[in-house]
NUVEX-925984 format. One record per residue: residue in one letter; x, y, z of N, C-alpha, C in turn. Coordinates in steps of 0.05 Angstrom, whole numbers, padded with zeros to 5 digits, always signed. Layout:
REM residues N
aXYZXYZXYZ...
END
This chain:
REM residues 364
m+00017-00024+00000+00000+00000+00000+00017+00025+00000s+00008+00046-00014+00023+00071-00015+00019+00086+00011s+00041+00098+00021+00040+00115+00045+00036+00144+00038q+00033+00150+00012+00029+00178+00003+00003+00188+00013p+00002+00211+00028-00023+00222+00038-00040+00232+00015a-00066+00234+00019-00084+00246-00001-00076+00275-00004l-00074+00284-00029-00066+00311-00035-00089+00331-00030k-00084+00352-00015-00104+00371-00008-00113+00388-00032s-00096+00389-00053-00103+00405-00077-00121+00389-00096h-00124+00363-00091-00139+00347-00110-00169+00346-00102r-00185+00343-00122-00214+00339-00117-00219+00311-00105n-00240+00309-00089-00250+00283-00083-00278+00281-00095e-00291+00259-00090-00317+00254-00104-00337+00276-00097d-00336+00288-00074-00356+00307-00065-00348+00336-00068s-00323+00341-00076-00313+00368-00074-00323+00385-00098t-00328+00410-00092-00334+00430-00112-00311+00449-00114t-00311+00467-00133-00289+00487-00135-00289+00504-00110t-00265+00507-00099-00262+00524-00075-00266+00553-00083v-00281+00568-00067-00285+00596-00072-00265+00612-00054v-00247+00626-00067-00227+00642-00053-00236+00671-00053r-00237+00683-00030-00247+00710-00026-00224+00729-00021v-00224+00751-00036-00205+00773-00032-00222+00798-00028g-00229+00804-00003-00248+00826+00001-00274+00818-00011p-00286+00835-00027-00312+00829-00040-00309+00812-00065v-00285+00807-00074-00280+00792-00099-00279+00762-00093q-00291+00746-00110-00291+00717-00106-00281+00703-00131f-00262+00685-00127-00252+00668-00149-00264+00640-00145g-00276+00629-00166-00286+00602-00165-00316+00600-00160d-00330+00622-00160-00359+00622-00155-00375+00625-00181g-00361+00624-00204-00375+00627-00229-00372+00655-00241s-00363+00674-00225-00357+00700-00236-00330+00700-00250y-00322+00722-00261-00297+00723-00276-00281+00748-00268p-00269+00747-00244-00254+00771-00235-00230+00777-00253v-00226+00802-00258-00203+00811-00274-00184+00827-00256i-00159+00818-00254-00138+00832-00240-00123+00848-00260a-00120+00874-00256-00107+00891-00276-00090+00912-00263g-00069+00920-00277-00051+00941-00267-00025+00939-00281p-00006+00956-00274+00020+00957-00288+00038+00934-00280c+00056+00927-00298+00077+00907-00292+00092+00917-00267a+00101+00942-00267+00116+00953-00245+00104+00980-00237i+00105+00985-00211+00097+01011-00200+00122+01029-00204e+00119+01050-00221+00141+01067-00228+00141+01093-00212s+00117+01103-00206+00114+01128-00191+00085+01129-00182e+00080+01147-00163+00052+01150-00153+00034+01160-00175a+00043+01179-00192+00027+01190-00213+00019+01168-00233q+00039+01151-00241+00033+01130-00260+00014+01110-00248m+00017+01103-00223+00000+01083-00210-00028+01093-00207m-00031+01118-00200-00058+01129-00196-00073+01131-00223r-00058+01138-00244-00071+01139-00271-00080+01111-00279t-00063+01092-00275-00070+01064-00282-00093+01054-00266a-00093+01060-00240-00115+01051-00223-00141+01062-00232g-00141+01087-00240-00166+01099-00251-00175+01086-00276i-00156+01080-00294-00163+01066-00319-00177+01039-00314v-00164+01023-00297-00175+00996-00294-00200+00996-00277a-00202+01015-00258-00227+01016-00242-00250+01024-00260r-00247+01044-00276-00268+01053-00294-00275+01031-00315g-00254+01015-00322-00259+00994-00342-00272+00969-00332g-00275+00967-00305-00290+00944-00294-00272+00923-00281a-00247+00929-00276-00229+00910-00263-00240+00904-00235s-00234+00880-00225-00243+00871-00199-00221+00876-00178m-00196+00875-00186-00173+00878-00168-00151+00894-00182l-00134+00906-00166-00112+00922-00176-00085+00909-00170r-00068+00906-00191-00042+00894-00187-00021+00915-00192g+00003+00910-00182+00026+00927-00187+00051+00915-00174g+00072+00914-00189+00097+00902-00179+00114+00922-00164a+00120+00916-00139+00138+00933-00123+00166+00920-00122y+00167+00894-00123+00192+00879-00125+00191+00863-00151k+00210+00868-00169+00210+00857-00195+00232+00837-00199p+00226+00811-00204+00246+00791-00210+00254+00793-00240r+00276+00806-00246+00283+00811-00273+00306+00792-00282t+00305+00784-00307+00325+00767-00318+00353+00780-00317s+00354+00806-00322+00379+00821-00321+00381+00836-00295p+00404+00836-00282+00407+00852-00257+00408+00882-00263y+00410+00890-00288+00411+00918-00296+00384+00929-00303s+00363+00912-00303+00336+00922-00309+00323+00934-00284f+00303+00950-00288+00288+00962-00266+00278+00941-00247q+00284+00943-00221+00277+00923-00202+00253+00930-00184g+00241+00953-00189+00218+00961-00173+00225+00980-00151l+00204+00993-00139+00208+01013-00118+00208+01002-00090g+00204+00976-00087+00204+00964-00061+00183+00974-00042p+00189+00980-00017+00169+00988+00003+00153+01013-00006e+00167+01032-00019+00152+01056-00029+00131+01048-00049g+00137+01029-00066+00117+01019-00086+00094+01006-00072l+00098+00992-00051+00076+00979-00036+00058+01001-00024r+00070+01022-00013+00053+01043-00002+00036+01057-00024i+00048+01061-00047+00034+01073-00069+00010+01055-00078l+00016+01029-00080-00005+01010-00088-00028+01010-00067e-00021+01010-00042-00041+01010-00021-00059+01035-00023k-00046+01058-00028-00061+01083-00031-00079+01082-00055a-00069+01071-00078-00086+01069-00102-00110+01050-00097g-00105+01029-00082-00127+01010-00076-00148+01024-00060r-00140+01039-00040-00159+01053-00023-00175+01074-00039r-00161+01088-00057-00174+01109-00072-00195+01097-00091t-00190+01074-00103-00208+01062-00123-00228+01043-00110g-00222+01033-00086-00238+01013-00073-00232+00985-00083l-00210+00981-00098-00204+00955-00109-00184+00940-00090p-00189+00915-00084-00169+00899-00070-00143+00897-00086t-00121+00893-00073-00095+00895-00086-00079+00869-00084v-00062+00864-00103-00044+00841-00103-00017+00849-00113s+00004+00839-00101+00032+00844-00110+00049+00820-00104e+00071+00818-00119+00088+00795-00116+00107+00798-00092v+00112+00776-00078+00132+00775-00057+00153+00755-00066m+00179+00762-00062+00201+00746-00072+00217+00732-00051e+00217+00743-00027+00234+00732-00005+00217+00726+00019p+00223+00704+00033+00208+00698+00058+00209+00721+00078a+00232+00735+00079+00235+00757+00098+00217+00780+00092d+00207+00782+00067+00190+00805+00059+00160+00799+00062v+00153+00775+00069+00124+00767+00068+00108+00785+00086d+00117+00789+00111+00101+00806+00130+00098+00834+00120l+00119+00845+00108+00118+00873+00098+00098+00875+00075v+00101+00857+00056+00083+00859+00032+00054+00854+00041a+00050+00834+00059+00023+00828+00069+00010+00851+00084s+00026+00868+00096+00015+00891+00111+00004+00912+00092h+00010+00911+00066+00001+00932+00047-00019+00922+00027v-00021+00896+00022-00038+00886+00001-00058+00866+00011d-00078+00860-00006-00099+00841+00002-00093+00812-00006m-00075+00809-00026-00069+00782-00036-00039+00782-00043l-00026+00760-00038+00003+00757-00044+00006+00740-00069q+00024+00748-00086+00030+00733-00111+00057+00719-00108v+00058+00693-00114+00083+00679-00117+00087+00676-00147g+00109+00688-00157+00114+00688-00186+00124+00662-00196s+00126+00660-00223+00134+00635-00236+00162+00627-00228r+00180+00646-00224+00208+00639-00218+00210+00629-00189n+00190+00634-00173+00191+00625-00145+00171+00602-00139m+00160+00590-00160+00139+00570-00155+00150+00547-00138q+00175+00541-00140+00187+00519-00124+00206+00530-00103n+00202+00555-00095+00217+00566-00072+00202+00557-00047f+00209+00534-00036+00193+00521-00016+00193+00537+00010a+00214+00551+00017+00214+00568+00040+00194+00590+00037l+00193+00602+00013+00174+00623+00008+00145+00613+00009l+00140+00589-00002+00113+00577-00001+00104+00573+00027r+00122+00564+00044+00114+00560+00073+00109+00587+00086a+00125+00607+00079+00122+00633+00091+00095+00646+00083v+00088+00645+00058+00063+00657+00049+00039+00642+00061a+00042+00616+00065+00021+00601+00078+00015+00612+00105r+00036+00619+00120+00032+00629+00147+00020+00658+00148s+00021+00672+00125+00012+00700+00125-00018+00702+00130g-00033+00682+00123-00062+00683+00126-00075+00698+00103k-00060+00708+00084-00071+00722+00061-00077+00703+00038p-00097+00709+00021-00101+00694-00003-00075+00695-00020i-00070+00673-00034-00045+00670-00050-00052+00665-00079l-00039+00681-00097-00040+00675-00126-00014+00661-00133l-00016+00636-00141+00007+00620-00147+00010+00616-00177k+00031+00628-00189+00035+00625-00217+00050+00599-00223r+00045+00589-00246+00058+00564-00255+00087+00571-00264g+00106+00554-00257+00133+00558-00264+00138+00556-00294l+00160+00568-00303+00167+00569-00331+00168+00542-00344a+00177+00522-00329+00180+00495-00341+00167+00474-00323a+00147+00482-00308+00134+00464-00289+00112+00447-00302t+00110+00422-00295+00088+00406-00303+00064+00413-00286v+00041+00403-00294+00016+00408-00278+00020+00395-00250d+00031+00371-00249+00035+00358-00223+00053+00375-00205e+00075+00385-00216+00093+00401-00200+00080+00427-00190w+00064+00439-00207+00049+00463-00200+00030+00457-00176l+00016+00435-00178-00003+00429-00156+00012+00421-00131l+00035+00409-00133+00051+00402-00109+00061+00428-00096a+00067+00448-00112+00075+00474-00101+00051+00485-00085a+00027+00483-00096+00004+00492-00081+00000+00476-00056e+00008+00451-00057+00005+00434-00033+00021+00444-00009y+00044+00457-00014+00059+00468+00008+00043+00490+00022i+00028+00506+00007+00012+00527+00019-00012+00515+00034l-00025+00496+00021-00048+00483+00033-00040+00468+00058d-00018+00454+00057-00008+00439+00080+00000+00457+00103g+00007+00482+00096+00014+00502+00116-00010+00515+00130g-00034+00505+00123-00059+00515+00136-00073+00537+00121n-00064+00544+00097-00077+00565+00082-00091+00553+00058a-00118+00553+00058-00134+00542+00037-00141+00562+00015q-00132+00587+00018-00140+00608-00001-00119+00610-00023v-00120+00591-00042-00100+00591-00063-00114+00593-00090v-00105+00611-00107-00114+00614-00134-00091+00608-00152l-00094+00591-00171-00073+00584-00190-00074+00602-00214c-00051+00607-00227-00049+00624-00250-00031+00612-00271e-00043+00605-00294-00028+00596-00317-00018+00620-00333r+00008+00623-00335+00020+00647-00347+00038+00641-00370g+00036+00616-00381+00052+00609-00403+00078+00594-00394i+00087+00575-00410+00110+00559-00403+00131+00563-00425r+00156+00555-00419+00178+00557-00438+00177+00533-00457t+00176+00539-00483+00177+00517-00504+00197+00526-00525f+00198+00510-00547+00216+00517-00569+00205+00540-00585e+00179+00548-00582+00167+00569-00597+00178+00596-00589t+00184+00613-00609+00195+00639-00603+00178+00662-00613s+00155+00656-00626+00138+00678-00636+00123+00692-00614t+00121+00679-00591+00109+00691-00567+00129+00689-00544r+00126+00706-00524+00145+00706-00502+00145+00679-00488n+00122+00668-00483+00119+00641-00472+00097+00627-00488t+00090+00603-00481+00069+00589-00494+00046+00585-00474l+00023+00597-00480+00000+00593-00462-00010+00565-00464d-00008+00550-00442-00017+00522-00442-00047+00522-00437i-00062+00528-00458-00091+00531-00454-00104+00505-00445g-00092+00483-00453-00104+00457-00445-00100+00452-00415a-00081+00466-00403-00076+00461-00374-00100+00471-00357v-00115+00490-00367-00137+00501-00351-00158+00479-00346p-00170+00467-00366-00189+00446-00360-00177+00421-00347v-00151+00415-00353-00138+00393-00341-00136+00397-00311v-00126+00421-00303-00123+00426-00274-00150+00428-00260k-00170+00439-00274-00197+00441-00261-00209+00413-00257a-00202+00394-00274-00212+00367-00271-00198+00353-00247i-00172+00360-00242-00157+00347-00221-00161+00361-00194s-00162+00388-00195-00161+00404-00171-00186+00420-00166h-00192+00425-00141-00215+00442-00134-00207+00472-00132l-00181+00478-00136-00172+00506-00134-00180+00522-00159p-00187+00547-00156-00193+00564-00179-00169+00567-00197v-00173+00569-00223-00151+00572-00242-00155+00597-00259t-00135+00614-00259-00137+00639-00275-00115+00638-00297i-00116+00657-00315-00095+00659-00336-00083+00687-00336d-00059+00688-00347-00044+00714-00350-00036+00716-00380p-00053+00728-00397-00047+00730-00425-00024+00749-00431s-00018+00767-00413+00003+00787-00418+00030+00773-00419h+00036+00757-00397+00062+00743-00397+00063+00720-00416a+00040+00708-00421+00039+00685-00440+00046+00694-00468s+00037+00717-00476+00041+00726-00504+00065+00744-00507g+00069+00763-00487+00090+00783-00491+00083+00804-00511r+00059+00803-00522+00051+00821-00543+00022+00830-00538r+00018+00856-00538-00009+00866-00531-00029+00859-00552d-00021+00855-00578-00040+00848-00598-00051+00820-00595l-00038+00803-00579-00047+00776-00575-00062+00772-00548i-00063+00793-00532-00076+00790-00506-00105+00783-00508m-00120+00796-00526-00148+00791-00528-00154+00762-00537p-00142+00752-00559-00149+00724-00566-00141+00704-00544f-00118+00709-00531-00110+00691-00509-00130+00692-00486a-00139+00716-00480-00159+00720-00458-00185+00706-00464l-00195+00709-00489-00220+00697-00497-00217+00666-00497a-00194+00656-00505-00190+00627-00505-00190+00617-00477g-00178+00631-00458-00177+00623-00430-00205+00622-00418r-00221+00642-00425-00248+00641-00414-00265+00619-00426a-00260+00614-00452-00275+00593-00466-00270+00565-00454v-00246+00560-00444-00240+00534-00433-00245+00532-00403g-00257+00553-00392-00266+00551-00364-00249+00564-00343a-00231+00583-00350-00215+00597-00330-00234+00612-00311d-00224+00614-00286-00240+00627-00265-00234+00657-00262g-00217+00668-00279-00210+00696-00278-00185+00701-00294m-00175+00725-00293-00153+00733-00310-00137+00755-00296m-00110+00755-00302-00093+00777-00295-00082+00789-00320v-00083+00816-00323-00073+00829-00347-00059+00854-00339e-00038+00861-00354-00022+00885-00348-00032+00909-00365v-00034+00932-00351-00044+00956-00363-00026+00979-00354h-00021+00997-00373-00003+01020-00368-00014+01044-00383p-00014+01068-00372-00024+01092-00386-00009+01097-00412e+00018+01092-00412+00034+01096-00435+00053+01072-00438p+00044+01050-00449+00060+01026-00449+00087+01029-00462d+00089+01045-00483+00114+01048-00497+00135+01063-00481r+00127+01075-00459+00146+01088-00441+00150+01073-00415a+00139+01050-00413+00140+01034-00388+00169+01026-00383l+00176+01024-00357+00203+01016-00349+00207+00986-00350s+00185+00971-00353+00188+00942-00356+00165+00931-00372d+00170+00912-00389+00150+00896-00404+00129+00914-00418g+00138+00936-00430+00119+00953-00445+00104+00939-00467p+00117+00922-00483+00102+00910-00506+00079+00892-00498q+00078+00883-00473+00056+00865-00465+00035+00879-00448q+00036+00905-00446+00017+00920-00430-00003+00935-00448l-00028+00935-00440-00049+00948-00454-00051+00978-00445d-00059+00995-00464-00065+01022-00456-00095+01024-00448a-00105+01047-00442-00133+01050-00433-00153+01040-00454a-00148+01047-00479-00167+01039-00500-00166+01009-00504g-00142+00997-00503-00140+00968-00506-00153+00953-00483f-00151+00964-00459-00164+00950-00436-00194+00952-00439e-00204+00975-00447-00233+00978-00451-00243+00958-00472q-00229+00955-00494-00237+00936-00515-00236+00908-00505l-00216+00901-00489-00214+00874-00478-00238+00868-00460m-00245+00887-00443-00267+00883-00424-00294+00881-00439e-00296+00896-00461-00320+00894-00477-00322+00866-00490a-00299+00856-00500-00299+00829-00512-00306+00807-00492l-00298+00811-00467-00303+00792-00447-00332+00794-00436g-00346+00815-00444-00373+00819-00434-00375+00832-00407i-00352+00842-00397-00352+00853-00370-00363+00881-00370v-00360+00896-00391-00371+00923-00393-00402+00921-00391s-00414+00900-00402-00443+00896-00401-00452+00893-00372v-00435+00882-00355-00442+00880-00327-00442+00907-00314r-00423+00924-00321-00423+00952-00311-00448+00967-00320e-00455+00962-00346-00479+00976-00356-00504+00966-00341d-00504+00940-00334-00526+00929-00318-00528+00942-00291i-00505+00947-00279-00504+00961-00253-00515+00989-00256d-00507+01003-00278-00517+01030-00283-00547+01030-00286r-00557+01009-00300-00586+01007-00303-00600+01003-00277i-00589+00986-00259-00601+00982-00233-00600+01008-00217d-00578+01023-00218-00577+01048-00204-00598+01067-00213r-00603+01068-00239-00624+01086-00249-00652+01077-00240q-00655+01050-00238-00681+01040-00228-00685+01048-00198i-00663+01046-00183-00665+01055-00155-00673+01084-00153l-00661+01101-00171-00668+01129-00171-00697+01134-00177r-00707+01119-00197-00736+01122-00204-00754+01113-00181l-00746+01091-00168-00762+01081-00145-00762+01101-00122l-00740+01114-00117-00739+01134-00096-00758+01157-00103a-00758+01165-00128-00776+01187-00136-00805+01178-00133q-00811+01153-00140-00839+01143-00136-00846+01142-00107r-00827+01134-00090-00833+01132-00062-00839+01160-00050l-00823+01179-00059-00828+01207-00049-00855+01217-00057s-00863+01210-00082-00889+01219-00092-00912+01207-00075r-00909+01181-00069-00929+01167-00052-00929+01179-00024s-00906+01186-00014-00904+01198+00013-00919+01224+00014l-00917+01240-00007-00931+01265-00008-00962+01261-00009e-00970+01240-00024-00998+01234-00025-01009+01226+00003i-00993+01210+00017-01001+01202+00044-01003+01226+00062g-00983+01244+00059-00983+01268+00075-01008+01285+00070q-01016+01287+00045-01040+01303+00039-01065+01290+00052a-01066+01263+00051-01089+01249+00063-01090+01254+00093k-01066+01253+00106-01065+01257+00135-01074+01286+00141m-01064+01305+00125-01070+01333+00131-01100+01337+00128a-01113+01324+00108-01142+01328+00104-01158+01317+00128r-01147+01297+00142-01161+01285+00164-01152+01297+00191g-01134+01316+00190-01124+01329+00214-01105+01311+00230l-01091+01293+00217-01072+01275+00230-01044+01286+00228p-01027+01279+00248-00999+01289+00246-00984+01275+00223l-00966+01290+00210-00951+01279+00188-00931+01258+00197h-00919+01262+00220-00898+01244+00230-00910+01222+00247s-00903+01197+00240-00913+01173+00255-00889+01157+00265p-00877+01164+00288-00853+01150+00297-00856+01120+00300g-00880+01112+00310-00884+01083+00313-00883+01068+00286r-00896+01080+00266-00896+01068+00240-00868+01067+00228e-00852+01088+00231-00825+01088+00221-00808+01067+00235a-00811+01064+00261-00796+01044+00276-00802+01016+00266e-00828+01012+00260-00836+00986+00249-00824+00981+00222i-00823+01001+00205-00811+00998+00178-00781+00992+00180l-00767+01006+00197-00738+01003+00200-00732+00975+00211a-00747+00966+00231-00742+00939+00242-00746+00917+00221g-00768+00920+00206-00774+00900+00185-00752+00899+00163l-00743+00923+00155-00723+00924+00134-00696+00913+00144a-00689+00919+00169-00664+00909+00180-00664+00878+00180a-00687+00867+00188-00689+00837+00189-00687+00826+00161e-00700+00838+00142-00699+00829+00114-00671+00832+00102a-00658+00853+00110-00630+00857+00100-00612+00835+00109e-00614+00827+00134-00597+00805+00144-00602+00780+00129g-00627+00774+00122-00633+00750+00107-00623+00751+00078s-00618+00776+00068-00608+00779+00041-00578+00782+00039g-00564+00779+00061-00535+00782+00061-00525+00810+00062l-00543+00829+00070-00535+00857+00072-00531+00865+00101d-00515+00885+00106-00510+00895+00133-00535+00909+00143p-00548+00899+00164-00572+00911+00174-00568+00940+00183q-00545+00946+00195-00540+00974+00204-00538+00993+00181v-00525+00984+00159-00522+01001+00135-00550+01006+00123v-00566+00985+00121-00593+00987+00109-00610+01005+00127r-00607+01002+00153-00623+01019+00171-00616+01049+00168a-00589+01054+00166-00580+01082+00163-00590+01093+00136l-00590+01077+00115-00599+01085+00089-00628+01094+00090f-00645+01076+00102-00673+01082+00103-00681+01104+00123e-00664+01108+00143-00668+01131+00161-00665+01157+00145t-00645+01157+00127-00641+01180+00110-00665+01184+00091i-00674+01162+00079-00697+01164+00061-00722+01175+00076l-00727+01164+00100-00750+01174+00115-00747+01203+00124h-00723+01211+00131-00718+01239+00138-00724+01257+00114q-00715+01249+00091-00720+01266+00067-00750+01267+00060s-00764+01245+00065-00793+01245+00061-00807+01264+00079r-00800+01264+00105-00811+01283+00124-00805+01312+00116r-00781+01316+00108-00773+01343+00099-00789+01353+00075a-00793+01335+00056-00808+01342+00032-00837+01347+00039q-00848+01331+00058-00876+01336+00067-00879+01363+00080r-00860+01370+00097-00862+01396+00110-00860+01419+00090h-00842+01416+00071-00837+01437+00052-00861+01441+00033s-00874+01418+00025-00895+01419+00006-00923+01423+00018l-00927+01412+00042-00954+01411+00053-00959+01432+00073t-00939+01443+00087-00944+01463+00107-00958+01488+00096p-00949+01498+00072-00963+01521+00060-00992+01515+00054l-00998+01490+00046-01026+01483+00041-01042+01483+00066a-01030+01473+00088-01044+01472+00114-01050+01501+00123a-01031+01519+00120-01034+01547+00128-01057+01560+00112a-01057+01554+00086-01078+01566+00069-01105+01556+00077a-01106+01529+00083-01132+01518+00092-01141+01531+00117g-01123+01536+00136-01130+01549+00161-01141+01577+00157r-01129+01592+00139-01138+01619+00133-01166+01619+00121s-01171+01599+00104-01198+01598+00091-01219+01592+00112r-01212+01575+00132-01232+01568+00152-01238+01592+00170t-01218+01609+00175-01222+01632+00193-01231+01656+00178g-01232+01654+00151-01241+01677+00135-01219+01698+00131a-01194+01690+00137-01172+01709+00134-01168+01715+00104
END
């Protein structure tokens, strides 16, 4: 009999795809989160511009490299801790969760203190000390496939993190080294369904590193989604041709917008806009009905304000909010504001009518 333990990364008969949560973003739940941002954080101005581009374009998360593992020691290596602070600030400003690569076990705590998700890059996929260190961080981990790693080796790297007590692992296929030179790497598109059949971990793709060419990012991205990827990481820069690293594989603002349209993600944003407009119309309808009720109360000589009725409404809505997965306190505060505005509108619109009615009764 084999003494090999059951692998935590593998599916069993009953397992479904693990859902990994990074703030409000979920990988593996059937949605398609897009992580976007520059290859490297070059300056605060560049990062803020990029963050605005990807946030407006519908990205789910913001990426940026503060520590860059470069093939040449003479290439730009990143801003280090200052880059992390800039990324954190950009994430707060846009409301997007952040991810950045960590290269050394000694840096895990520092990087984890600034970002929402840690990335283990392809060159460090089998850096076992780093894998154990990120497992202890308690942060979700994005684990990229190594340049020459088999699927089994990739999953065994994930096993180090899972065995360390961290189940929040997202895999990323970013292309492997082959004899082909027309692209930077070769996107192993078949690995996505293969890994999903073996493992319960979410699988994403990185068409930027796989292609090395911005003109190929869209077809690679569409292919990844077609075979069942759970999300995507893509590099975006306001001025790719002036980027300090990997400019040819980064999209500009227009390219990112076109990519998101092709993926159907812009339609989701449009759907949210439609819902917002519906909410606005419903608020207007509610106010109109509130004024009608106020007129009826005034005609009967009843007070406009009914504290007992409002308390009943707020209690019922708070209970319903909890059942819908919403924060009851937030919902309560929202409807307190709505009720306050209704009372204000009633006073503004109906008090002159009441005064006029009083004058007519007294013959004034």
